C-alpha positions in Angstrom: -25.6 59.8 33.4 -24.2 62.9 31.8 -24.8 66.0 33.8 -25.8 69.1 31.9 -27.1 71.2 34.8 -25.9 74.8 35.3 -23.5 75.6 38.0 -25.7 75.8 41.1 -23.2 77.0 43.6 -21.6 80.4 43.6 -17.8 80.3 43.6 -16.2 82.6 46.0 -13.3 83.6 43.7 -12.0 86.8 45.2 -8.9 86.7 47.4 -9.8 87.2 51.0 -7.6 88.4 53.8 -8.8 87.1 57.1 -8.2 89.2 60.3 -9.0 88.6 63.9 -9.9 85.4 65.7 -13.5 85.9 66.8 -15.7 82.9 67.8 -14.8 79.4 66.9 -17.3 77.5 64.7 -17.2 73.9 63.6 -17.8 73.3 59.9 -20.7 71.0 59.2 -21.1 69.2 55.9 -23.2 66.3 57.3 -24.2 63.8 55.8 -21.7 64.3 53.0 -18.7 63.6 55.3 -19.9 60.1 56.0 -20.8 58.8 52.5 -18.8 56.1 50.7 -18.6 57.9 47.4 -17.6 54.8 45.5 -21.2 53.8 45.9 -22.7 57.1 45.0 -20.6 58.9 42.4 -18.5 58.0 39.4 -16.1 60.9 38.7 -14.6 61.3 35.2 -10.8 61.0 34.6 -10.2 64.7 34.6 -6.4 64.4 34.7 -6.3 65.0 30.9 -8.5 68.1 31.0 -7.0 71.4 30.1 -8.4 74.8 30.6 -7.3 78.0 29.0 -6.9 81.3 30.9 -8.0 83.8 28.3 -5.9 86.9 28.6 -7.4 90.2 27.6 -5.7 93.6 27.2 -7.3 96.7 28.6 -7.5 99.3 25.8 -7.4 103.1 25.9 -11.2 103.1 25.1 -11.8 100.9 28.1 -9.9 103.3 30.4 -11.8 106.3 29.1 -15.2 104.6 29.4 -14.4 103.6 33.0 -13.3 107.2 33.8 -16.5 108.6 32.3 -18.6 106.1 34.2 -16.9 107.1 37.5 -17.4 110.8 36.8 -21.1 110.1 36.0 -21.5 108.2 39.2 -19.9 111.0 41.2 -22.1 113.6 39.6 -25.2 114.7 41.6 -28.2 116.8 41.6 -28.2 120.2 43.2 -30.8 122.9 43.8 -30.0 126.2 42.1 -31.6 129.5 43.0 -30.5 131.5 39.9 -31.4 131.4 36.2 -34.5 130.8 34.1 -36.8 127.8 34.0 -38.2 126.0 31.0 -39.8 122.9 29.6 -38.3 119.7 31.1 -36.9 121.4 34.2 -37.6 120.0 37.6 -38.6 122.9 39.8 -39.8 123.5 43.3 -42.7 125.9 43.5 -45.0 127.4 46.1 -48.4 128.7 45.0 -51.7 130.2 46.1 -54.9 130.1 44.0 -57.8 132.6 44.4 -61.1 132.2 42.7 -63.0 135.1 41.1 -65.1 135.7 44.2 -61.9 136.0 46.3 -62.1 132.6 48.0 -59.8 129.6 47.8 -60.2 125.9 48.3 -58.2 122.9 49.4 -55.7 121.8 46.7 -55.3 125.3 45.3 -52.5 126.2 47.7 -49.1 124.4 48.4 -45.6 125.0 49.6 -42.4 123.6 48.1 -44.0 121.3 45.5 -41.8 119.5 43.0 -42.9 119.8 39.4 -41.5 118.8 36.1 -42.4 121.5 33.7 -44.2 120.1 30.7 -45.5 117.0 32.5 -49.1 118.4 32.3 -49.6 117.7 36.0 -51.5 121.0 36.5 -54.4 122.7 34.6 -53.7 124.1 31.1 -51.6 127.2 31.2 -50.1 126.6 34.6 -46.8 125.0 33.6 -46.3 126.9 30.3 -47.0 130.1 32.2 -43.7 129.6 34.1 -41.5 129.1 31.1 -38.8 131.7 30.7 -39.3 133.2 34.2 -36.5 133.6 36.8 -35.9 131.5 39.8 -37.1 133.5 42.8 -39.7 135.3 40.8 -43.4 135.3 41.7 -45.5 134.8 38.6 -49.2 135.7 38.3 -51.2 133.3 36.2 -54.8 134.1 35.1 -56.3 130.8 34.2 -59.5 128.8 34.0 -60.3 125.3 35.3 -61.2 123.0 32.5 -64.9 122.3 31.9 -65.7 119.7 32.9 -63.2 119.3 35.7 -63.5 115.8 37.1 -61.2 116.4 40.0 -63.7 118.9 41.4 -66.9 119.4 39.4 -67.6 122.6 41.5 -64.6 124.3 39.9 -65.5 123.4 36.3 -64.9 126.4 34.0 -64.3 128.8 36.9 -61.6 131.5 36.6 -58.7 131.4 39.0 -55.6 133.4 39.7 -52.4 131.6 40.8 -49.5 133.4 42.5 -46.6 131.0 41.8 -43.2 131.5 43.4 -40.4 129.6 41.7 -38.2 128.5 44.6 -35.5 126.6 42.9 -34.5 124.3 40.0 -32.8 120.9 40.0 -29.6 120.7 38.0 -27.1 117.9 37.6 -23.7 119.0 38.8 -21.1 117.1 36.7 -18.0 115.8 38.5 -14.8 117.1 37.1 -11.5 115.2 36.4 -9.6 117.4 38.8 -7.0 116.8 41.5 -9.7 116.5 44.2 -11.7 113.9 42.3 -8.5 111.9 41.3 -7.2 111.7 44.8 -10.6 110.7 46.3 -11.5 108.1 43.6 -8.0 106.5 43.7 -7.8 106.7 47.5 -4.6 108.7 47.2 -2.9 106.3 44.7 -2.9 109.0 42.0 -2.5 112.7 41.9 -2.2 113.6 38.2 -4.4 112.7 35.2 -1.6 110.5 33.8 -1.2 108.6 37.1 -5.0 108.3 37.4 -5.3 106.7 33.9 -2.6 104.3 34.8 -4.4 103.5 38.1 -7.6 102.8 36.2 -5.8 100.7 33.6 -4.2 98.6 36.3 -7.6 98.2 38.2 -9.4 97.1 35.0 -6.6 94.7 34.1 -6.7 93.1 37.6 -10.4 92.7 37.2 -10.0 91.2 33.8 -7.4 88.7 35.0 -9.6 87.7 38.0 -12.5 87.2 35.6 -10.4 85.0 33.3 -9.4 82.8 36.3 -13.0 82.7 37.4 -14.1 81.6 34.0 -11.4 79.0 33.8 -12.3 77.5 37.2 -16.0 77.5 36.2 -15.0 75.5 33.0 -13.2 72.9 35.1 -16.2 72.5 37.4 -18.7 72.3 34.6 -16.6 69.7 32.7 -16.5 67.5 35.8 -20.3 68.0 36.4 -21.1 67.2 32.8 -19.1 64.0 32.8 -19.8 62.6 36.3 -22.3 59.9 36.9 -24.6 59.7 39.9 -25.0 56.1 40.8 -27.6 56.6 43.6 -28.7 59.2 46.1 -28.6 59.1 49.9 -32.3 58.5 50.6 -32.5 60.3 54.0 -30.7 63.4 52.6 -32.9 63.4 49.5 -36.1 63.1 51.5 -34.9 65.9 53.9 -34.1 68.3 51.0 -37.4 67.5 49.3 -39.3 68.5 52.4 -37.2 71.7 52.9 -37.8 72.7 49.3 -41.5 71.9 49.4 -41.8 73.9 52.6 -40.2 76.9 50.9 -42.7 76.7 48.1 -45.6 76.5 50.6 -44.2 79.6 52.4 -44.0 81.4 49.0 -47.6 80.6 48.3 -48.7 81.7 51.7 -46.7 85.0 51.6 -48.5 85.8 48.3 -51.9 85.1 49.7 -52.5 82.0 47.6 -54.0 78.7 48.5 -51.7 75.8 47.9 -54.0 74.5 45.2 -54.1 77.8 43.4 -50.3 78.2 43.6 -49.7 74.8 42.1 -52.3 75.3 39.4 -50.8 78.7 38.5 -47.1 77.8 38.4 -47.0 74.0 37.7 -50.4 73.0 36.3 -51.0 70.1 38.7 -49.5 68.3 41.7 -47.8 65.6 39.7 -45.9 68.1 37.6 -44.9 70.0 40.8 -43.6 66.9 42.5 -41.7 65.8 39.3 -40.0 69.1 38.9 -39.2 69.4 42.6 -37.7 65.9 42.5 -35.5 66.9 39.5 -34.4 70.1 41.2 -33.5 68.5 44.5 -31.7 65.6 42.8 -29.6 68.1 40.9 -28.7 69.9 44.1 -27.8 66.8 46.1 -26.0 65.3 43.1 -23.9 68.4 42.6 -22.9 68.4 46.3 -22.0 64.7 46.1 -19.7 65.4 43.1 -18.0 68.3 45.0 -17.3 66.3 48.1 -16.3 63.2 46.2 -13.9 65.4 44.3 -12.6 66.8 47.6 -12.2 63.4 49.0 -10.2 62.2 46.0 -8.0 65.3 46.1 -7.6 65.2 49.9 -9.2 68.6 50.4 -10.2 69.7 53.9 -11.6 72.9 55.2 -10.6 73.5 58.8 -12.7 74.9 61.6 -10.3 77.7 61.8 -10.8 78.6 58.1 -14.5 78.4 58.5 -14.5 80.6 61.6 -12.4 83.2 59.8 -14.8 83.1 56.9 -17.7 83.7 59.2 -15.9 86.6 60.8 -15.4 88.0 57.3 -19.1 87.7 56.6 -20.0 89.3 59.9 -17.8 92.3 59.0 -19.4 92.5 55.6 -22.8 92.5 57.1 -21.8 95.4 59.3 -22.3 93.6 62.7 -19.9 93.2 65.5 -20.6 89.6 66.4 -22.9 86.6 66.0 -25.3 87.8 68.6 -25.9 91.1 66.9 -26.3 89.2 63.6 -29.0 87.0 65.0 -30.8 89.9 66.6 -30.8 91.8 63.3 -31.4 89.0 60.9 -33.4 86.6 63.1 -31.2 83.6 62.3 -28.1 82.2 64.0 -25.1 83.0 61.8 -24.0 79.4 61.4 -27.5 78.4 60.3 -27.5 81.3 57.8 -24.1 80.2 56.4 -25.3 76.6 55.9 -28.6 77.8 54.4 -26.5 79.6 51.7 -24.1 76.7 51.2 -21.0 78.6 52.5 -19.3 75.4 53.8 -19.9 73.7 50.4 -18.6 76.7 48.5 -15.4 76.8 50.6 -14.7 73.1 49.7 -15.5 73.8 46.1 -13.2 76.9 45.9 -10.4 75.0 47.6 -10.5 72.0 45.3 -10.9 74.1 42.2 -7.8 76.1 43.2 -5.9 72.9 43.3 -7.2 71.6 40.0 -6.7 75.0 38.3 -3.0 74.9 39.1 -2.8 71.5 37.6 -4.8 72.0 34.4 -4.4 75.6 33.4 -2.8 76.8 30.2 -2.2 80.4 29.1 -3.6 82.0 26.0 -2.1 84.7 23.9 -3.1 88.2 25.1 -6.1 89.4 23.0 -7.3 92.9 22.8 -10.9 93.4 23.8 
């Protein structure tokens, strides 16, 4: 049957440099390594497929937009202690309130409170009374609590004097396109504005070229998925994946404090609909994996234990842990179990076979401006 499912597995498309030996792991794709795929999958004749790598040209506008985005990301908020404050400013204030009889109450005194002027967070007159005053100034505000005053009925309509000290104001400090920023952002690759713009252009072009290759490989994969036929499913694997998926749904219901009956009724309507949708979902997953491994078998693609171990070492480094033991302590799952849960072995096979097919089927387009 024609497959129209979306790509279920994430392609790891970026080039990876593996370093270090680390622990040795054996790659596990059971039971897909034991299936006779002639009985399960009919692949299309993809030898005549072509896929176009769409080339794009980075424009001057792209470069300027990227530079401005990087400058905005490098900008930050700072606390200033000079200047006036006004509506819309975020300020830090300290204040003390005194009633007409000379007493004060809880909530009328505070230190270093953040306030957006004009947000109407305080009683009438409080925020507007600070407009135009200098940072560091202590402002005297003669006010009245509203009547009625739901927050504290005992204060309704009473007069109050607030002594408010404006401690500081938050301002955005814009990053500047200077030598320091250029050197830092380019990691020393550029020193002048001209060199920096060329660095940005090359970076954007590299990303655009990588995306074009990613899109082309995705097209190859989707064409093969769409035109493959699943002849049958491995019953034991299908049953196992159905149970795993059902257990995940049960866990989701439990974590949200819902009974299973309420969960099914809310999200699926009834048990039959749930079972039907779960069956379709799991069949699509198992079917996609069979297509991938049938394709790898046909193209004689293998992923070695060494390659798998190097990939796990790369992941451990990315997670910021020194070894598998630290990973398990922190994440509560053995690293190899985690890799299999997130289909890393399958993705490695998929990436490898698509690399091969891409080289066979690719064509180049004319460069087009974005």
